Each structure stands twice: as structure tokens, then as C-alpha cells.
C-alpha positions in Angstrom: 17.8 21.1 33.6 16.6 17.8 35.1 13.1 16.7 35.8 11.3 19.9 34.7 8.3 20.6 37.0 8.3 17.0 38.1 7.1 15.7 34.7 10.3 13.8 33.9 11.3 16.2 31.1 14.9 17.2 30.8 16.5 20.0 28.8 20.0 21.0 27.8 21.5 24.3 26.7 24.6 23.6 24.6 25.8 25.6 21.6 23.8 23.8 19.0 20.6 24.0 20.9 21.0 27.6 21.7 21.8 28.4 18.1 18.7 26.7 16.7 16.5 28.2 19.4 17.8 31.6 18.2 17.2 30.8 14.5 13.7 29.4 15.3 12.8 32.5 17.2 14.1 34.8 14.5 12.2 32.9 11.9 9.0 33.0 13.9 9.2 36.7 14.5 9.8 37.4 10.8 7.0 35.0 9.8 4.5 36.6 12.2 5.4 40.1 10.8 4.8 38.9 7.3 1.6 37.0 8.3 -0.1 40.3 9.4 -0.4 41.2 5.7 -0.6 37.7 4.2 -3.4 36.5 6.5 -5.2 39.9 6.6 -8.1 38.8 4.4 -8.0 35.1 5.3 -10.5 33.3 7.4 -9.8 31.5 10.7 -6.9 33.9 11.5 -7.2 33.3 15.2 -6.8 29.6 14.8 -3.8 30.1 12.6 -2.0 32.3 15.1 -2.9 30.1 18.1 -1.5 27.0 16.5 1.5 28.9 15.2 2.5 29.8 18.8 1.8 26.3 20.0 4.0 24.9 17.2 6.8 27.4 18.2 6.7 26.1 21.8 6.8 22.5 20.7 9.7 23.1 18.3 11.7 24.9 21.0 11.0 21.9 23.3 12.4 19.5 20.6 15.6 21.4 20.1 16.2 21.9 23.9 15.4 18.3 24.8 18.1 16.4 26.6 16.6 12.9 26.4 14.7 11.0 23.8 11.5 10.9 25.8 11.3 14.7 26.0 12.2 14.8 22.3 9.4 12.4 21.4 6.8 14.2 23.5 7.4 17.6 21.9 8.0 16.1 18.5 4.5 14.6 18.5 2.9 17.9 19.8 4.7 19.7 17.0 3.3 17.3 14.4 -0.3 17.7 15.5 -0.2 21.5 15.9 1.5 22.0 12.5 -1.2 19.9 10.9 -3.5 22.9 11.2 -1.1 24.9 8.9 -1.5 22.4 6.1 -5.3 22.2 6.5 -5.7 26.0 7.0 -7.5 26.7 3.7 -9.9 23.7 4.2 -10.1 23.0 0.5 -10.3 19.4 -0.8 -6.6 19.6 -1.9 -5.6 21.1 1.4 -7.4 18.5 3.5 -6.0 15.6 1.4 -2.5 17.0 1.8 -3.1 17.5 5.5 -4.3 13.9 5.8 -1.1 12.7 4.1 1.0 14.9 6.4 -0.7 13.6 9.5 -0.6 10.0 8.4 3.1 10.1 7.9 3.6 12.0 11.2 1.6 9.5 13.2 3.2 6.5 11.5 6.6 7.9 12.1 5.8 8.7 15.7 4.6 5.2 16.4 7.7 3.6 14.9 9.9 6.1 16.8 8.2 5.1 20.0 9.0 1.5 19.4 12.7 2.5 18.9 12.7 4.4 22.2 11.2 1.4 24.0 13.9 -0.9 22.5 16.6 1.6 23.3 15.6 2.0 27.0 15.1 -1.7 27.5 18.6 -2.4 26.1 20.6 0.6 27.5 18.6 1.7 30.5 19.0 5.4 29.6 17.5 7.8 27.1 19.8 10.7 28.0 21.3 11.9 24.7 24.7 12.7 26.1 24.9 9.2 27.6 24.0 7.3 24.5 27.5 7.0 22.9 29.0 5.3 26.0 25.9 3.1 26.5 25.8 1.9 22.9 29.5 1.2 23.0 29.0 -1.0 26.0 26.0 -2.8 24.5 26.7 -6.3 23.1 23.4 -6.6 21.2 24.6 -4.7 18.1 21.7 -6.0 16.0 19.2 -4.7 18.5 20.9 -1.3 18.4 20.5 -1.2 14.6 16.8 -2.1 14.9 16.3 0.6 17.5 18.3 3.1 15.5 16.4 2.2 12.4 13.0 2.9 14.2 14.3 6.3 15.4 15.6 7.2 11.9 12.3 6.2 10.4 10.4 8.5 12.7 12.7 11.5 12.4 13.2 10.9 8.7 9.4 11.2 8.2 9.4 14.7 9.6 12.7 15.6 7.8 11.2 14.6 4.5 13.8 12.0 3.7 13.1 9.5 0.9 10.9 7.5 0.8 8.8 9.3 3.5 9.0 12.6 1.6 5.5 12.3 0.0 3.9 14.9 2.3 6.4 17.6 1.6 5.7 18.5 -2.1 1.9 18.5 -1.5 1.8 20.2 1.9 3.7 23.3 1.0 1.6 24.5 -2.0 -1.6 24.4 0.0 -0.3 25.8 3.3 0.0 29.6 3.8 3.4 30.8 2.6 4.6 32.0 6.0 3.7 28.5 7.4 5.5 26.9 4.5 8.6 28.8 5.4 8.6 27.3 8.9 7.6 23.8 7.7 10.6 23.8 5.3 13.0 25.9 7.3 12.5 24.6 10.9 10.2 21.6 11.2 12.3 19.6 8.8 15.4 20.5 10.9 13.7 19.0 13.9 13.7 15.7 12.1 17.3 16.2 11.0 18.1 16.9 14.7 16.9 13.4 15.6 18.9 11.8 12.8 22.0 13.7 14.0 21.4 12.1 17.4 21.6 8.7 15.9 24.6 9.5 13.8 26.7 11.4 16.3 25.7 9.7 19.5 24.6 6.1 18.7 26.5 5.1 15.6 29.5 7.5 15.6 32.3 5.9 13.6 29.9 3.1 12.3 30.6 2.6 8.6 27.5 0.5 8.0 25.1 3.0 9.6 26.9 5.9 7.8 26.5 4.0 4.5 22.8 3.6 5.0 22.3 7.3 5.9 24.5 8.4 3.0 22.5 6.3 0.5 19.2 7.8 1.8 20.8 11.3 1.5 22.0 10.8 -2.1 18.6 9.5 -3.2 16.7 12.3 -1.4 19.2 14.9 -2.8 18.9 14.0 -6.4 15.2 13.1 -6.4 14.2 16.4 -4.8 16.2 18.3 -7.4 14.7 16.3 -10.2 11.1 17.0 -9.0 11.9 20.7 -8.5 13.2 20.9 -12.1 9.9 19.5 -13.5 7.6 21.6 -11.3 5.8 24.7 -12.7 4.3 25.8 -9.4 6.5 28.2 -7.4 5.8 26.8 -4.0 5.9 23.2 -5.2 9.3 24.0 -6.7 10.5 25.4 -3.4 9.1 22.4 -1.6 10.9 19.9 -3.8 14.0 22.1 -3.4 13.7 21.6 0.4 13.6 17.9 -0.2 16.8 18.1 -2.2 18.6 20.3 0.4 17.6 17.9 3.2 19.3 15.3 1.1 22.5 17.4 1.1 22.3 17.6 4.9 21.8 13.8 5.2 24.8 13.2 3.0 26.8 15.2 5.6 25.2 13.1 8.4 26.3 9.9 6.7 29.8 11.3 6.2 30.0 12.0 10.0 29.7 8.3 10.7 32.0 7.2 7.8 34.8 9.6 8.7 34.7 9.1 12.5 37.6 11.0 14.0 38.2 12.8 10.7 34.6 14.1 10.5 35.3 17.8 11.3 34.5 19.0 7.7 31.3 16.9 7.6 30.2 18.1 11.0 30.7 21.8 10.1 29.2 21.4 6.7 26.1 19.6 8.0 25.5 22.2 10.7 26.1 25.2 8.4 23.9 23.8 5.6 21.1 23.4 8.2 21.5 27.0 9.2 21.7 28.3 5.6 18.7 26.3 4.4 16.6 27.5 7.3 17.3 31.2 6.4 17.1 30.6 2.6 13.7 29.0 2.7 12.4 31.8 5.1 13.3 34.3 2.3 12.1 32.3 -0.7 8.8 31.2 0.7 8.0 34.7 2.0 8.9 36.0 -1.5 6.5 33.4 -3.0 3.9 34.7 -0.5 4.4 38.2 -1.8 3.8 37.0 -5.3 0.7 35.2 -4.2 -0.7 38.1 -2.3 -0.7 40.2 -5.5 -1.3 37.7 -8.3 -3.4 35.2 -6.3 -1.7 32.6 -8.5 1.3 30.3 -8.1 1.7 28.8 -11.6 4.7 30.1 -13.4 2.8 30.9 -16.6 0.5 33.2 -14.6 3.1 35.0 -12.5 5.6 35.6 -15.3 7.0 39.1 -15.1 5.7 39.9 -11.6 9.1 40.9 -10.3 10.0 43.3 -13.2 10.6 46.9 -12.0 10.8 45.9 -8.4 14.5 46.3 -7.4 14.1 45.6 -3.7 12.1 42.4 -4.3 14.7 41.5 -7.0 17.6 41.7 -4.5 15.7 39.8 -1.8 14.9 36.9 -4.1 18.4 36.8 -5.5 19.9 36.6 -2.0 18.0 33.3 -1.4 18.3 32.0 -5.0 22.1 32.5 -5.3 22.7 31.1 -1.8 20.8 27.9 -2.4 22.4 27.5 -5.8 25.9 27.5 -4.1 27.2 30.7 -5.8 30.4 32.0 -4.2 30.0 34.9 -1.7 26.8 33.4 -0.5 26.2 31.1 2.5 25.1 28.1 0.6 28.4 28.0 -1.2 30.3 27.7 2.1 28.3 24.8 3.5 28.1 22.9 0.2 31.9 23.3 -0.2 32.5 21.7 3.2 30.1 18.9 2.4 31.8 18.3 -0.9 35.3 18.4 0.6 34.2 15.8 3.2 33.2 13.4 0.4 36.6 14.0 -1.3 38.4 13.5 2.0 36.6 10.2 2.6 37.5 9.0 -0.9 41.2 9.7 -0.3 41.2 8.1 3.2 39.4 5.1 1.7 42.0 4.7 -1.0 44.8 4.9 1.5 43.1 2.4 3.9 43.0 4.9 6.7 39.3 4.4 7.3 37.1 1.3 7.6 35.6 0.2 4.3 32.0 -0.9 4.7 30.3 -1.3 1.3 31.6 1.4 -1.1 34.9 1.3 -3.0 36.7 4.6 -3.8 35.2 4.5 -7.3 31.6 4.4 -5.9 32.4 7.4 -3.7 33.5 9.2 -6.9 30.1 8.4 -8.4 28.4 9.8 -5.3 30.6 13.0 -5.6 29.3 13.4 -9.2 25.7 12.9 -8.1 26.4 15.6 -5.5 27.7 18.0 -8.2 24.9 17.1 -10.6 22.3 17.8 -7.9 23.9 21.1 -7.3 23.7 21.8 -11.0 20.0 20.9 -11.0 19.5 23.4 -8.2 21.1 26.1 -10.3 18.8 25.1 -13.2 15.5 25.2 -11.4 16.3 28.4 -9.5 17.4 30.0 -12.8 14.0 28.9 -14.2 12.2 30.6 -11.3 14.3 33.8 -11.5 14.0 34.3 -15.3 10.2 33.6 -15.1 9.5 36.1 -12.4 12.0 38.9 -13.1 13.1 38.7 -16.8 10.3 37.4 -18.9 7.0 39.2 -19.6 3.6 37.8 -19.0 1.8 36.5 -22.0 -1.2 38.6 -21.1 -0.2 42.3 -21.7 -3.0 43.5 -19.4 -1.7 41.3 -16.5 1.9 42.5 -17.1 0.7 46.1 -17.0 -1.0 45.5 -13.7 2.2 43.9 -12.3 4.3 46.8 -13.5 1.9 49.2 -11.9 2.3 47.8 -8.4 5.9 49.0 -8.0 6.0 49.8 -4.2 2.5 48.8 -3.4 3.0 45.1 -3.5 4.1 44.8 0.1 3.4 46.7 3.3 6.3 48.0 5.4 6.1 45.2 8.0 6.3 42.6 5.2 9.2 44.4 3.6 11.0 44.6 6.9 10.6 40.9 7.5 12.0 40.0 4.0 14.8 42.5 4.1 16.0 41.3 7.5 15.9 37.7 6.4 17.8 38.5 3.2 20.4 40.6 5.1 21.2 37.6 7.3 21.9 35.5 4.3 24.1 38.2 2.7 26.1 38.8 5.9 26.8 35.1 6.4 28.1 34.5 2.9 30.3 37.6 2.3 32.5 37.0 5.4 32.3 33.3 6.1 35.4 33.2 8.2 34.1 35.8 10.6 30.5 34.5 10.7 30.0 30.9 9.5 33.2 29.5 11.0 32.2 31.0 14.4 28.7 29.5 14.1 30.3 26.1 13.4 32.7 26.4 16.3 29.7 27.3 18.6 27.4 24.5 17.5 29.6 21.5 16.6 30.0 20.3 20.2 26.5 18.7 20.0 28.0 16.2 17.6 30.9 15.5 19.8 33.3 17.4 17.5 35.4 19.4 20.0 38.7 19.3 18.2 39.9 22.3 16.3 40.1 22.3 12.5 42.4 24.1 10.2 41.1 27.3 8.6 39.4 26.5 5.2 40.3 28.6 2.2 36.8 28.8 0.8 37.7 30.8 -2.3 40.8 28.7 -3.3 40.9 27.3 -6.9 40.3 23.8 -5.6 37.1 24.7 -3.7 35.8 27.0 -6.5 36.2 24.1 -8.9 33.3 22.1 -7.5 31.0 25.2 -7.6 32.0 25.9 -11.2 31.2 22.3 -12.2 27.7 22.6 -10.7 27.2 26.0 -12.4 28.2 24.5 -15.8 25.9 21.6 -15.4 23.1 23.9 -14.3 23.6 26.1 -17.3 23.5 23.2 -19.7 20.4 21.7 -18.1 18.6 25.0 -18.2 19.5 25.8 -21.8 18.9 22.3 -23.2 16.2 20.8 -21.1 14.2 23.7 -19.6 14.2 26.1 -22.6 13.9 23.5 -25.3 11.8 20.7 -23.8 9.9 22.2 -20.8 8.7 25.2 -22.8 6.6 25.3 -26.0 5.4 28.0 -28.4 1.6 28.4 -28.6 -0.4 29.4 -31.7 0.2 33.1 -31.1 4.0 32.7 -31.1 4.3 33.1 -27.3 6.2 30.7 -25.1 4.7 29.0 -22.1 6.0 26.5 -19.5 4.8 22.9 -19.9 4.1 20.5 -17.0 6.2 17.5 -18.0 5.8 15.8 -14.7 4.5 12.2 -15.2 2.0 11.1 -12.5 3.6 7.7 -12.6 6.4 9.1 -10.5 4.0 10.0 -7.7 4.8 7.4 -5.0 1.7 8.3 -2.9 -0.9 7.8 -5.6 0.9 4.9 -7.3 2.2 2.9 -4.4 1.4 4.1 -0.9 -2.3 4.7 -1.1 -3.1 1.6 -3.2 -1.0 -0.6 -0.9 -2.2 0.9 2.4 -5.8 1.5 1.5 -6.6 -1.3 -0.9 -4.1 -4.2 -1.0 -3.3 -4.4 2.8 -6.9 -4.2 3.9 -7.8 -6.9 1.4 -5.0 -9.2 2.5 -5.9 -8.5 6.1 -9.5 -9.5 5.4 -8.5 -12.7 3.7 -6.2 -13.6 6.5 -8.9 -12.8 9.1 -11.5 -15.0 7.2 -9.0 -17.9 7.0 -8.2 -17.6 10.7 -11.9 -17.4 11.6 -12.7 -20.6 9.6 -9.8 -22.4 11.2 -10.8 -21.4 14.7 -14.4 -22.6 14.0 -13.2 -25.9 12.6 -10.8 -26.3 15.6 -13.6 -25.6 18.1 -16.0 -28.1 16.4 -13.2 -30.7 16.3 -12.4 -30.3 20.0 -16.1 -30.4 21.0 -16.5 -33.7 19.2 -13.3 -35.3 20.5 -11.6 -34.1 23.6 -14.2 -31.7 25.0 -17.5 -33.6 24.4 -20.7 -31.7 25.1 -22.7 -32.9 28.0 -26.3 -33.9 27.1 -29.0 -31.3 28.1 -31.8 -33.1 29.9 -34.4 -30.5 29.0 -34.3 -27.3 27.0 -35.7 -24.4 29.0 -38.2 -22.2 27.2 -37.5 -19.2 29.4 -35.3 -18.1 32.3 -32.2 -19.9 33.4 -31.4 -23.0 35.4 -31.1 -20.8 38.5 -34.6 -19.4 38.1 -35.9 -22.9 37.2 -34.5 -24.3 40.5 -35.9 -21.5 42.6 -39.3 -21.6 40.8 -39.5 -25.4 41.1 -38.7 -25.2 44.9 -41.4 -22.5 45.4 -43.9 -24.4 43.3 -43.3 -27.5 45.4 -43.8 -25.5 48.6 -47.0 -24.0 47.2 -48.3 -27.4 46.2 -47.5 -29.0 49.6 -49.1 -26.1 51.4 -52.4 -26.5 49.5 -52.2 -30.3 50.0 -51.8 -29.8 53.8 -54.6 -27.3 54.0 -56.9 -29.6 52.0 -56.1 -32.5 54.4 -56.8 -30.4 57.4 -60.1 -29.2 55.9 -60.9 -32.7 54.7 -61.8 -31.2 51.3 -61.1 -33.3 48.2 -63.6 -31.8 45.9 -61.2 -28.9 44.7 -58.1 -30.2 42.9 -54.7 -29.2 44.3 -53.0 -26.9 41.7 -50.4 -24.9 43.6 -49.0 -21.5 42.4 -46.7 -21.4 39.2 -43.8 -19.4 40.6 -41.4 -20.7 37.9 -43.0 -18.7 35.1 -43.3 -15.6 37.2 -39.6 -15.7 38.3 -38.4 -16.4 34.7 -40.5 -13.4 33.4 -39.1 -11.1 36.2 -35.5 -12.3 35.4 -35.9 -11.5 31.7 -37.3 -8.1 32.5 -34.4 -7.4 34.9 -31.9 -8.6 32.4 -33.3 -6.3 29.7 -33.1 -3.4 32.1 -29.5 -4.2 33.1 -28.5 -4.3 29.4 -30.0 -0.9 28.8 -28.4 0.5 31.9 -24.9 -0.8 31.0 -25.1 0.7 27.5 -26.2 4.1 28.8 -23.8 7.0 29.1 -25.0 7.7 32.7 -23.8 4.3 33.8 -20.4 5.0 32.2 -20.2 8.4 33.9 -21.2 6.9 37.2 -18.4 4.3 37.0 -15.9 7.0 36.0 -16.9 9.1 39.0 -16.6 6.2 41.3 -13.1 5.3 39.9 -12.1 9.0 40.1 -13.2 9.3 43.7 -11.3 6.1 44.7 -8.2 7.3 42.9 -8.3 10.7 44.7 -8.9 9.1 48.0 -5.9 6.8 47.4 -3.7 9.7 46.4 -4.7 11.7 49.4 -4.0 8.8 51.7 -0.5 8.1 50.4 
């Protein structure tokens, strides 16, 4: 669709876009059903629902956009409307997290806009399907990297990629759980959508760009899993988990560039992990919302034992937890297997010299593969920690545990149960029969990334593919038993165990680096530079006035008025004096002295009064509104005339 409603907006309806519009719509419907109960006793519900629908419209606009201008427009609208989700509770913590979220969004948007300007100036087009040919014909490769870097910065800020991830672990715990499901499941994918544009359309088969995206993905993947392992807040754990899973997706995006013509596995794995992660986080965040609705707490020590004797809730949570952990027969296993195999394939091709070597040697790719597997193991460990805490262990307070056990079926209303069951069912169906479901989804959506060629059927449950999952499971079991149970838990004086927050605040990039630099160091340096510049300008002006531009001597300093009023007053005073002198000569009267009228003082006083009135008028709002109306009338007349 070209030039929608004459606004210059263009949209496209290929397989990938239709797929994600369908996923977004499904998630929004389930989220709204769950929100009826979750937001039932909350304040500002109307505001919440209005901005939820506005965010939905903006998100659909992002995924259907056919050019980067349309993408940018809806992307910014989506950022501002979703800000309300984070600030919904209006607590100090919520407003601070919302401020961080908005700051990152605005900064990312401005940098993205610079990239769009550079791209249009260099290529003459912003149409997404024309970028590959236009970039290939462009000789200014360095300028393309700068423009692509600006775009990746803006989209990466929304995706939660390192080091712009700081909003994500803080926004999710304070936002309503249904909103967190969409922030994690869909809005981050809007950022990934933009990064995929740069990888598949601008820098396809570019080893250097692929290496950069791969490095960002590896760091994001491991760092998110590390933070999730240390967290003892349910929603923060899930938020950091989202950070890690975005890293997995970015690894796939990097492999698309590195593999080039051989990127089929990377394309399919990236697409399927996006789909899986969206549905998984819909289930897990709504499950966390069900816990919060009943316990009104999110700390693991306070919600321990909530899921005991709740079989339906047990199955729902397990569907998301097992899938994100990459357990066979669940969707996450399929997409992670494809991503892992793409890394292995690239290492083999690199060893054989079949692909371009940019930076990494085959041994480095082996290291990246092990970081991939370890990150998967950390995912197993922190999801095991959540599962055992909620469903296996008992609460340290017997009265609290008795209240949890007494809830049984009363912990959710039918609408909320339906939303959770449908979401969990989608995950189960995708994982059990991947060849009939996930392969077809990949076939349907891979054309967006210019991957039209057919691929051989993948045997997901072969020994070779199961090996990677078993390695991650083994690492996860070791981490849980050794680190979580022995170091992240302690026994109190009464002999009961509790989870300990081992997270060191020194790891917080926002409080330790970003805020001090942006709010203290940079303003101080800017002030110093401004003072130096001000002094230099003053010195330069004084020097020029004393040398090249010498000041003209002023014959007489006026006490009031201006030289214009002085000239007019002097002229009128002269006329007055001559008039009295002529009348005196006619009347032959020399007794009364000839004084004349002092017009200069009167005109000067009138000028100062008028100048004061003008200053007051210019500063008034009425004058501004009058000028606006005049300009508006002139504009309308011009538009009507043409």
C-alpha cells in the first residue's frame, strides 16, 4: 500500500509482517482478558486501557511499515504510549523507571532519525525492499556503516540490547504484569524487527557487520542470563530473562550476515525464536501476574509455595518454563537448536574457507558456541529456581502457606484462566509437532529476510541436535545445585532456608555509569567548555574593538531618549525659539527673555513610555496569539489560493 491517506506512509503485507500482526493481536486479546481481573481494583484503569489500544495501533504500524520513515513514525508513537505502562503505578520507583525508559527511547529515536537522514541522503530511498540493491550500488561504504550504526542504536534501545538494556530490568517489575508481557513479548520484537532490516537488507553477507551484531548478541545473551540468575524478584528475573533471549535472537541476526547464502538455518532460527519468546513471555508474565494478584508480593521468599496444589497453574507455568529452557518437545528447543546449528555450520565453513573471515577464527567461534550453551544452562538454572520456589518449596510462614493452599481454584477468574490456558496451549502445540507447525511458520515468514530458497528438513530429535540441549541441561543442573542452593540460599536462626540477594549494585550500569556521566560529568564539562568559550569570545571582541574595529568617539552622552528623539527635539526647540524671537521682534518687546519650548525632554519621555509599553506588549500572550492568528490566516489564504 503506497502513500496511505496522502501522508507519505507506506505499508506492506508479506508473510513475516502478517505473522507478527497475528501474534501481536493474539497477545493483546489475551492480555486484555487477563487485565480485566488484574486491573479490577487498580486506579487509572481508563488511562491504562486507552494507552494499551494506542500502543497496539502503533505496534501494528511498525510491523506493517514498508519504509523506514513509516517505521520511525510508529516506533516513536509506540515508545511514548507504552511509557504510560511503566509509570502506571505512579510510585517513586515506577516514575524513575519510566524516566529511564523514556530517556532511552528518546535518545534512541534521535539517533535513529540521524541514521534515516544519512540513509536517504546517500541512497535516495527509504523503501525497505529497495535497500539491498541501493546499498550494493553505494560507493560510500563508511557512510553506510555510520547510518546502519545509528539505526541499530535506535532499534537496539527498544530491543533491550547491551549496553542500552538498562530500562528493561527496572521497567518490568513496576509495570502491570499484562503490560510487562507485551513490553517483553512484542515491543522488544519491534526493535529486533529494525535490526533485522539492517542485517538482511542493508548488510546482508557483510562479515564485519555480522561480527558486530554477533558480539552484541553474545554479551546481551550471557549478561541477561547472569542477571536473571542473581535476581530474587519474579518479574525482574523474567525481565532479565527477556534480555538474555533477545541476545539469542541477535546472535541469529549476526549469523545471517556472516553466513550469507548459507544463512537458512540462522534465518529460520531467528524468526522462530522471536515467535517462541513472544508466546513464552505472554504465559510467564501473566503467571507472575496471577501470583501478584493473590500474594501482592513478588519477592521469592514471600511467594514460596504459592503454586502448590494448583495443577492447572502448574501446567501453565511449566509450558513456558520448559520452552524457554530449551527442553525437547517444547518450542524453545526447536529455535535454539536451529541457532546452535547455524553457529556450528559457520565454524565448519570458516575452517574450510568457504565463507569470508572477518575477525573471528574457528577457535573463537567455538568459544562463542560454548557461551551459547552456558547461557542456555543459566536459563535452565534460573527457571528451575523459580519453579522450585513457587511449586515445590513451602513458605517459611505456615499461616501464609495455609492461605496459599486454601486458594485452590479461587486464585483466578475464568477469563484469566482462559487467557493463560490458550497462551500455554499455543506453546505446547508448536513444540510437540515442530515439523507441522514451526517449519511452516518459518516457511511463511522467512521471505522478509530475503531467504526464499528451500532448506532440507531438520531432524530436531537426532542425537546430534539433542547433544547441545543435554549439555545446557547439565550445565544448568550444576549451576542450580552448586551456586543457587549452596551460595544463593542461607539458613536462618530457626533452621529455615531463604533466598539471598547476592546482586552487587556495582554491576548496575545506570547508577554507576550512565546517570553520573549524563547528569553530573557531562553537564560539568559542558559548563567548563561554555565558560572558556565565553571568556575567549569576550577577549576576542575587546581585542577587535581596540585594533581593527576601533570605537568611534561619542560627542555627548545622552541622559534620556535616543539620537533620533534628540534630533527631532532639537529641531522643534529651534523652531519654537525662532517663533518666539520673531514674535518678539514684531511686538518690539525685549523685556521678556526668549526661552522657547523644551520639546526634546517631552519627546524623550514619550519615547521611553512607548518603549516600555511595547516591551510589555511583546511579552504578553495576547500579542503571541495575535501573531499566530495572523500567520494562520495568511497560511489558510495561501492554501486556498493555490
